[in-house]
C-alpha positions in Angstrom: 54.8 -17.8 -43.6 53.8 -16.6 -47.0 51.8 -13.4 -47.4 48.8 -15.2 -48.8 48.5 -17.5 -45.8 49.1 -14.5 -43.5 46.0 -12.7 -44.9 43.6 -15.7 -44.9 43.0 -15.4 -41.2 41.6 -11.8 -41.5 38.1 -13.0 -42.3 37.9 -14.9 -39.0 39.5 -12.2 -36.9 37.6 -9.1 -38.2 35.1 -9.3 -35.3 37.7 -9.8 -32.6 39.9 -6.7 -32.6 42.1 -7.8 -29.6 43.0 -11.1 -31.3 43.5 -9.3 -34.6 46.0 -6.9 -33.0 47.9 -9.8 -31.4 47.9 -11.8 -34.7 49.3 -8.9 -36.7 52.0 -8.3 -34.1 53.3 -11.9 -34.2 52.5 -13.1 -37.8 53.1 -10.2 -40.2 56.1 -10.6 -42.5 59.2 -8.6 -41.4 60.3 -5.5 -43.3 63.6 -6.4 -45.0 66.6 -4.1 -45.1 69.0 -6.4 -47.0 68.8 -9.6 -49.1 67.1 -11.1 -52.0 63.6 -10.1 -50.9 64.5 -6.4 -50.7 65.5 -6.1 -54.4 62.9 -6.3 -57.1 62.2 -5.3 -60.6 61.2 -1.6 -60.9 58.7 -2.5 -63.7 56.9 -5.6 -62.4 58.2 -6.0 -58.9 59.5 -9.6 -59.4 62.5 -10.4 -57.1 63.7 -13.3 -59.2 66.1 -13.0 -62.1 67.2 -9.6 -60.9 69.8 -7.7 -62.9 71.4 -5.0 -60.7 74.4 -4.4 -62.9 74.8 -0.8 -64.1 71.9 -0.1 -61.6 69.3 -1.4 -64.0 67.2 -3.0 -61.3 65.1 -5.0 -63.8 64.2 -8.7 -63.9 65.5 -10.6 -66.9 62.1 -10.6 -68.6 61.6 -6.9 -68.4 65.2 -6.4 -69.5 64.6 -8.2 -72.7 61.6 -6.0 -73.4 63.3 -2.7 -72.6 66.9 -3.5 -73.7 66.7 -1.6 -77.1 65.3 1.5 -75.4 68.1 1.5 -72.8 70.7 1.4 -75.6 71.8 -2.3 -75.4 72.6 -4.1 -78.6 72.8 -7.8 -79.1 76.0 -9.1 -80.6 75.9 -12.5 -82.3 
């Protein structure tokens, strides 16, 4: 279940606290301790295209923007 579909039901359940509590217990996304969803870019939070080498923890797009400031040079 995606997070967007998980939150759509809140409007309907606001007035029913018992059902809301049960819904949250069974349908909220799990907290991850390992895996792809745990790691994300420290700048934008994107989990895709993650560069963890040298403990950069940036996505590929943010790496291109910040590479010069980090001291990386492009060799052609």
